NUDOVEX-603865 format. One record per residue: residue in one letter; x, y, z of N, C-alpha, C, CB in turn. Coordinates in steps of 0.05 Angstrom, whole numbers. Last residue first. Glycine has a CB too. Layout:
N
R  r    n.px    n.py    n.pz   ca.px   ca.py   ca.pz    c.px    c.py    c.pz   cb.px   cb.py   cb.pz
R  A       X       Y       Z       X       Y       Z       X       Y       Z       X       Y       Z
...
This chain:
190
R  r    n.px    n.py    n.pz   ca.px   ca.py   ca.pz    c.px    c.py    c.pz   cb.px   cb.py   cb.pz
R  R    1136      11   -1175    1122     -14   -1166    1141     -31   -1151    1111     -29   -1191
R  R    1127      81   -1176    1145      58   -1174    1130      34   -1165    1168      64   -1155
R  R    1091     122   -1222    1092     108   -1196    1111      85   -1197    1065      99   -1187
R  T    1087     141   -1273    1109     151   -1257    1111     138   -1229    1106     180   -1253
R  P    1040     119   -1294    1065     110   -1305    1089     120   -1288    1069     119   -1334
R  S     992     104   -1243    1005     124   -1260    1032     114   -1269    1009     150   -1245
R  F     963      74   -1209     974      61   -1233     985      81   -1253     953      44   -1246
R  F     953     110   -1166     963      83   -1161     975      70   -1185     942      66   -1149
R  T     929     153   -1187     958     157   -1180     969     129   -1174     961     177   -1155
R  S     877     135   -1194     894     139   -1218     923     142   -1211     885     165   -1233
R  A     856     133   -1141     860     108   -1157     879     113   -1180     834      98   -1167
R  T     856     188   -1128     869     168   -1111     875     143   -1127     852     161   -1087
R  R     826     211   -1168     854     220   -1164     869     199   -1148     855     247   -1151
R  W     777     185   -1159     791     181   -1184     820     189   -1181     777     197   -1208
R  S     762     207   -1111     769     179   -1111     783     172   -1137     744     161   -1107
R  R     756     262   -1128     775     255   -1107     781     225   -1108     763     262   -1080
R  P     716     261   -1171     744     271   -1176     764     262   -1154     744     301   -1178
R  V     672     238   -1141     685     224   -1164     713     234   -1169     669     227   -1188
R  T     677     241   -1070     669     253   -1096     684     237   -1118     675     284   -1097
R  T     673     179   -1033     682     206   -1037     671     216   -1064     713     209   -1035
R  R     657     126   -1034     639     146   -1022     647     175   -1027     636     141    -992
R  G     692      90   -1049     672      95   -1068     652     116   -1058     657      69   -1075
R  S     761      95   -1035     734      98   -1025     715     103   -1048     732     120   -1004
R  T     804      44   -1061     797      72   -1057     768      74   -1049     803      89   -1083
R  S     858       3   -1072     832       5   -1059     827      35   -1054     831     -12   -1033
R  S     895     -32   -1122     889      -7   -1107     861     -10   -1095     890      17   -1126
R  A     948     -69   -1147     921     -70   -1136     918     -45   -1118     916     -96   -1119
R  A     986     -93   -1201     981     -71   -1182     953     -74   -1172     987     -43   -1194
R  T    1003    -161   -1208     988    -138   -1217     985    -118   -1194     960    -147   -1227
R  S    1025    -209   -1196    1044    -187   -1198    1030    -161   -1206    1066    -194   -1220
R  P     981    -244   -1195     996    -239   -1170    1014    -215   -1172    1012    -262   -1163
R  A     923    -231   -1219     950    -233   -1230     967    -225   -1206     955    -213   -1256
R  V     878    -247   -1192     875    -238   -1219     902    -238   -1233     863    -210   -1219
R  R     888    -259   -1139     892    -281   -1159     891    -270   -1188     873    -303   -1155
R  R     872    -216   -1109     901    -220   -1114     906    -240   -1135     915    -228   -1088
R  R     816    -222   -1110     828    -197   -1119     857    -201   -1125     825    -174   -1096
R  S     809    -273   -1090     802    -269   -1118     814    -243   -1128     771    -269   -1122
R  H     828    -265   -1037     841    -284   -1054     834    -280   -1084     832    -312   -1046
R  R     793    -229   -1014     821    -221   -1017     835    -239   -1037     837    -222    -990
R  S     730    -231   -1049     749    -242   -1030     777    -232   -1035     749    -272   -1030
R  P     697    -170   -1058     706    -195   -1070     726    -206   -1050     719    -191   -1099
R  R     653    -144   -1007     678    -145   -1021     682    -172   -1035     700    -141   -1001
R  S     614     -94    -993     612    -123    -999     635    -126   -1017     584    -132   -1013
R  T     582     -30    -992     604     -50    -987     596     -78    -990     615     -46    -959
R  T     562      42   -1009     562      11   -1010     585      -4    -997     561       3   -1037
R  S     521     105   -1029     544      89   -1019     541      59   -1018     550      98    -992
R  Q     487     171   -1031     495     146   -1043     519     133   -1030     500     151   -1072
R  K     438     222   -1035     455     207   -1018     461     180   -1032     443     204    -990
R  P     400     246   -1067     427     256   -1069     447     239   -1053     428     285   -1060
R  T     356     201   -1103     365     214   -1078     393     224   -1081     364     193   -1054
R  F     343     164   -1144     326     186   -1138     331     198   -1110     297     178   -1140
R  N     379     141   -1198     379     143   -1169     363     168   -1162     408     144   -1158
R  Y     373      95   -1252     368     121   -1241     368     120   -1211     340     132   -1251
R  V     398      61   -1309     395      62   -1279     392      90   -1270     420      49   -1264
R  A     372      28   -1366     384      52   -1354     378      52   -1324     374      78   -1367
R  D     347     -14   -1391     365     -20   -1369     379       4   -1358     385     -40   -1378
R  C     307      -4   -1429     335       0   -1437     356      -6   -1415     338      28   -1447
R  T     258     -23   -1404     262     -24   -1433     292     -23   -1440     247      -2   -1446
R  R     258     -15   -1350     253     -42   -1360     259     -45   -1390     225     -50   -1355
R  C     304      22   -1316     285      24   -1338     282      -6   -1349     295      44   -1361
R  S     312      18   -1246     322      11   -1273     299      12   -1293     335     -16   -1273
R  Y     331      55   -1188     310      44   -1206     322      39   -1233     286      64   -1208
R  R     350      63   -1123     358      58   -1150     335      45   -1165     383      41   -1152
R  H     346      69   -1069     336      91   -1085     343      87   -1115     346     118   -1075
R  S     371      27   -1047     343      29   -1041     330      53   -1056     338      31   -1011
R  L     424      34   -1061     409      14   -1075     378      16   -1070     419     -13   -1068
R  R     441      75   -1025     442      78   -1055     423      59   -1069     471      72   -1064
R  D     432      51    -974     420      77    -982     419      81   -1012     436     100    -970
R  I     464       5    -979     435       2    -975     421      28    -983     428      -5    -946
R  L     514      30    -984     504      13   -1005     473      10   -1004     517     -14   -1004
R  V     518      55    -934     517      71    -959     507      55    -982     544      81    -965
R  Q     519      10    -902     497      29    -899     495      47    -924     501      45    -874
R  R     568     -14    -916     542     -28    -921     519      -9    -920     538     -50    -900
R  S     614      31    -947     602      19    -924     576       6    -932     597      38    -902
R  V     659      16    -999     637      33    -990     623      17    -967     617      38   -1015
R  R     715      15   -1042     704       9   -1014     681      27   -1009     726      12    -992
R  L     731     -11   -1102     717      12   -1089     704       3   -1063     696      23   -1109
R  Y     792     -33   -1125     769     -41   -1109     757     -16   -1096     777     -62   -1087
R  I     826     -45   -1184     816     -24   -1167     791     -34   -1152     811       2   -1183
R  V     884     -70   -1212     858     -78   -1201     849     -57   -1181     858    -106   -1188
R  A     923     -63   -1271     915     -55   -1244     887     -66   -1237     915     -24   -1241
R  D     937     -92   -1317     955     -72   -1306     948     -64   -1278     955     -49   -1324
R  V     936    -158   -1339     921    -137   -1324     941    -118   -1313     903    -150   -1302
R  R     964    -171   -1404     962    -175   -1376     945    -152   -1363     991    -176   -1364
R  R     970    -208   -1466     965    -185   -1451     966    -191   -1421     938    -173   -1458
R  G     966    -248   -1506     991    -234   -1502     988    -209   -1486    1003    -228   -1528
R  L     923    -282   -1513     920    -254   -1523     946    -238   -1519     897    -240   -1509
R  Q     938    -332   -1494     923    -330   -1519     922    -302   -1531     894    -340   -1515
R  T     969    -327   -1446     977    -345   -1467     962    -342   -1494     973    -372   -1458
R  D     947    -281   -1417     975    -286   -1421     981    -304   -1445     985    -298   -1397
R  L     890    -283   -1420     905    -259   -1427     933    -265   -1434     904    -239   -1405
R  T     883    -337   -1402     874    -328   -1428     889    -303   -1437     844    -323   -1428
R  A     904    -334   -1349     916    -353   -1369     908    -344   -1397     906    -382   -1363
R  D     869    -295   -1326     899    -291   -1326     912    -309   -1348     910    -299   -1297
R  L     821    -322   -1332     825    -296   -1345     855    -291   -1348     811    -274   -1330
R  A     829    -366   -1299     823    -370   -1327     828    -344   -1343     795    -380   -1331
R  E     834    -341   -1249     856    -357   -1260     853    -361   -1291     856    -384   -1246
R  A     784    -317   -1246     808    -300   -1245     831    -315   -1257     814    -291   -1217
R  Q     750    -361   -1245     748    -342   -1267     773    -325   -1269     723    -324   -1264
R  A     767    -384   -1196     770    -399   -1222     769    -380   -1246     748    -422   -1225
R  V     751    -345   -1160     780    -350   -1164     784    -365   -1189     791    -366   -1140
R  T     699    -303   -1189     709    -326   -1173     739    -329   -1178     695    -352   -1180
R  R     690    -260   -1221     675    -262   -1196     685    -284   -1178     645    -267   -1203
R  P     731    -216   -1261     722    -242   -1253     707    -240   -1226     747    -262   -1250
R  F     673    -178   -1273     688    -201   -1280     717    -198   -1274     683    -208   -1308
R  G     652    -130   -1263     635    -152   -1259     648    -179   -1266     610    -149   -1275
R  D     686     -97   -1312     668     -92   -1289     650    -116   -1286     651     -66   -1294
R  L     747     -81   -1341     728    -103   -1336     712     -96   -1311     742    -130   -1332
R  I     768     -40   -1390     761     -40   -1361     741     -62   -1358     749     -11   -1352
R  F     825     -43   -1435     797     -48   -1427     793     -43   -1397     789     -76   -1435
R  G     868     -29   -1493     861     -33   -1465     831     -37   -1460     870     -10   -1450
R  N     874     -25   -1547     892      -9   -1530     886     -11   -1500     891      20   -1539
R  K     834     -58   -1566     861     -63   -1574     880     -49   -1555     865     -54   -1602
R  A     781     -52   -1562     794     -61   -1537     824     -65   -1543     781     -87   -1526
R  D     761     -41   -1611     760     -19   -1591     775     -26   -1566     732     -12   -1585
R  P     764     -91   -1640     782     -68   -1645     783     -47   -1624     775     -55   -1672
R  K     759    -149   -1598     746    -128   -1614     765    -105   -1617     718    -118   -1602
R  Q     779    -183   -1561     792    -183   -1587     779    -164   -1606     790    -211   -1599
R  L     747    -181   -1517     774    -168   -1515     789    -168   -1541     791    -181   -1495
R  R     704    -213   -1532     700    -183   -1530     728    -169   -1529     684    -176   -1503
R  D     726    -265   -1531     715    -254   -1556     714    -224   -1556     687    -265   -1561
R  K     737    -268   -1476     759    -270   -1496     750    -258   -1523     767    -300   -1500
R  I     685    -265   -1455     705    -243   -1449     727    -244   -1470     716    -246   -1420
R  I     663    -313   -1475     650    -287   -1480     670    -264   -1477     627    -283   -1462
R  D     698    -351   -1452     695    -348   -1481     683    -321   -1489     678    -371   -1492
R  I     687    -341   -1398     714    -336   -1408     713    -334   -1438     734    -358   -1400
R  M     634    -358   -1395     641    -329   -1390     669    -323   -1401     640    -323   -1358
R  L     639    -412   -1406     624    -396   -1425     631    -366   -1420     593    -401   -1421
R  A     669    -427   -1361     680    -432   -1387     666    -415   -1409     678    -462   -1395
R  D     634    -415   -1317     660    -401   -1321     670    -404   -1349     680    -411   -1302
R  P     563    -409   -1331     588    -424   -1325     613    -410   -1332     587    -450   -1341
R  V     525    -358   -1301     534    -369   -1326     560    -384   -1321     537    -348   -1348
R  L     488    -373   -1242     510    -359   -1255     517    -374   -1282     535    -359   -1236
R  E     416    -377   -1241     443    -388   -1238     463    -371   -1251     445    -417   -1249
R  G     362    -366   -1249     376    -352   -1227     404    -362   -1222     359    -353   -1202
R  R     339    -388   -1291     339    -405   -1267     353    -391   -1244     352    -432   -1273
R  D     348    -349   -1328     320    -354   -1321     318    -371   -1296     305    -367   -1343
R  M     403    -353   -1335     392    -330   -1322     364    -334   -1312     394    -306   -1340
R  Y     407    -402   -1362     419    -399   -1336     407    -376   -1321     449    -395   -1338
R  S     379    -390   -1409     371    -412   -1393     383    -411   -1365     378    -437   -1406
R  K     407    -346   -1431     380    -343   -1421     372    -366   -1402     360    -342   -1445
R  V     453    -366   -1454     455    -351   -1429     428    -350   -1415     467    -323   -1433
R  Q     432    -387   -1501     447    -404   -1483     448    -392   -1455     476    -408   -1493
R  E     409    -342   -1524     392    -364   -1517     406    -383   -1496     384    -380   -1542
R  G     455    -311   -1532     434    -302   -1515     416    -323   -1506     419    -281   -1528
R  L     482    -343   -1571     494    -339   -1544     472    -330   -1524     517    -318   -1545
R  A     445    -334   -1612     450    -361   -1602     462    -360   -1574     469    -377   -1622
R  T     405    -274   -1595     427    -288   -1608     429    -317   -1598     453    -274   -1604
R  G     367    -238   -1575     358    -265   -1584     380    -280   -1599     333    -263   -1600
R  A     376    -190   -1554     380    -192   -1583     370    -219   -1593     408    -188   -1590
R  R     370    -200   -1499     349    -184   -1513     351    -187   -1543     352    -155   -1505
R  R     417    -231   -1492     391    -243   -1486     370    -228   -1501     385    -244   -1456
R  Q     456    -193   -1502     455    -217   -1519     427    -231   -1515     477    -237   -1511
R  A     445    -158   -1461     443    -149   -1489     441    -173   -1508     467    -132   -1496
R  R     457    -188   -1415     429    -178   -1420     425    -170   -1448     422    -155   -1402
R  L     512    -195   -1423     494    -218   -1423     465    -210   -1428     496    -233   -1396
R  M     531    -142   -1421     536    -158   -1445     516    -181   -1445     565    -170   -1445
R  D     517    -128   -1369     505    -114   -1391     508    -129   -1417     518     -88   -1395
R  G     550    -163   -1340     521    -165   -1337     507    -151   -1361     513    -151   -1310
R  T     601    -147   -1356     591    -173   -1364     561    -175   -1362     605    -195   -1349
R  A     624     -90   -1383     608     -99   -1359     593    -125   -1367     586     -75   -1350
R  I     676     -59   -1402     664     -84   -1408     650     -94   -1383     685    -104   -1418
R  A     692       2   -1430     684     -12   -1405     669     -37   -1413     667       6   -1386
R  P     747      16   -1475     719       8   -1469     716      -4   -1441     709     -12   -1488
R  I     787      75   -1470     786      46   -1472     756      38   -1464     808      32   -1454
R  H     809     126   -1459     796     119   -1486     796      89   -1491     811     133   -1508
R  Y     828     145   -1412     845     126   -1427     833     117   -1454     848     101   -1411
R  T     791     185   -1394     820     189   -1391     836     171   -1411     829     183   -1362
R  E     740     166   -1404     748     192   -1414     778     195   -1415     735     214   -1396
R  I     743     117   -1377     738     117   -1406     748     143   -1418     709     113   -1413
R  L     749     135   -1324     770     120   -1336     768     119   -1367     769      91   -1325
R  S     700     162   -1315     725     177   -1314     748     163   -1328     732     183   -1286
R  G     665     119   -1320     662     142   -1339     688     158   -1339     638     159   -1330
R  T     680      87   -1277     686      77   -1304     684     100   -1324     666      55   -1313
R  Q     656     114   -1235     685     114   -1238     694     106   -1266     698      95   -1218
R  T     603     100   -1245     611     128   -1245     641     130   -1249     603     141   -1218
R  G     604      44   -1242     595      57   -1267     605      86   -1268     565      55   -1270
R  K     620      37   -1188     636      27   -1211     630      42   -1237     632      -3   -1215
R  G     595      50   -1141     603      72   -1159     621      63   -1182     617      93   -1143
R  A     570      13   -1110     595      24   -1100     605      48   -1117     616       3   -1101
R  G     526     -13   -1130     522      13   -1115     547      26   -1106     504       9   -1090
R  P     549     -77   -1118     530     -61   -1132     524     -35   -1116     504     -77   -1138
R  A     618     -72   -1095     591     -82   -1093     573     -66   -1112     581     -80   -1063
R  G     676     -78   -1136     661     -64   -1117     632     -75   -1117     661     -33   -1123
R  F     730     -72   -1182     714     -88   -1163     698     -69   -1146     732    -107   -1145
R  L     756     -70   -1246     743     -53   -1225     725     -71   -1209     726     -29   -1238
R  I     815     -77   -1279     792     -92   -1268     782     -75   -1245     801    -122   -1259
R  L     848     -57   -1341     839     -53   -1313     816     -71   -1305     831     -24   -1309
R  N     899     -41   -1381     880     -63   -1376     873     -63   -1347     891     -90   -1385
R  M     921       5   -1425     916       1   -1396     893     -19   -1393     908      29   -1383
C-alpha cells in the first residue's frame, strides 16, 4: 500500500500515520524529519540541505525527489510507504509520479487529506511544543484541530487515476481512520 497523507500542521497526520503503520506494517516517511535528521547527523546531504534550511528556503524539487527515491528503495519500504509532507508542489507531484512509475515500477494507491478547521489548527498548534534535542512533539491541552489545504490541483496531480479520500482530522482517531481506511479497502469498487 503506497499512500500520501495531506493536511496542515496540526491536522493529525502523525496520529493517523500511527494507525496506518500498525495496520499495513509500512514505514512513514516524513520529509521534514528526514531533512532534520540528515542535518543533525552532519552528512554530505545534511550539509547540502542545511544551506537551504538556514536561509528559510525550500529544498529544491530535484534534490527532494532524489532523497525520496533513495528512501523508497530501502528494504522496509518494499511493501509500501506513507508519505507525509511530500509532495508539496505540482512539480514535486509530477516528478514523484514519474519516478514511481518509470524508475521504481510502483504507483500511489491512495491520497488522504485530513480536513480540520482553521480554529482547531490554531488551538492545536498554540499548545504544541517541540523538544530541541530530539524533535519530539508535545501538546499540553486536551483540545486539538486544523485547516489549510494543499491545492486541489496538487492533490489530484499525484496520480490522476489514484484514489483520493478526504476525512475529518478532528474526529477521534478510530472514527477518522475507519472513514479513510474504507476508502482504499481492497473490497471497495473504484
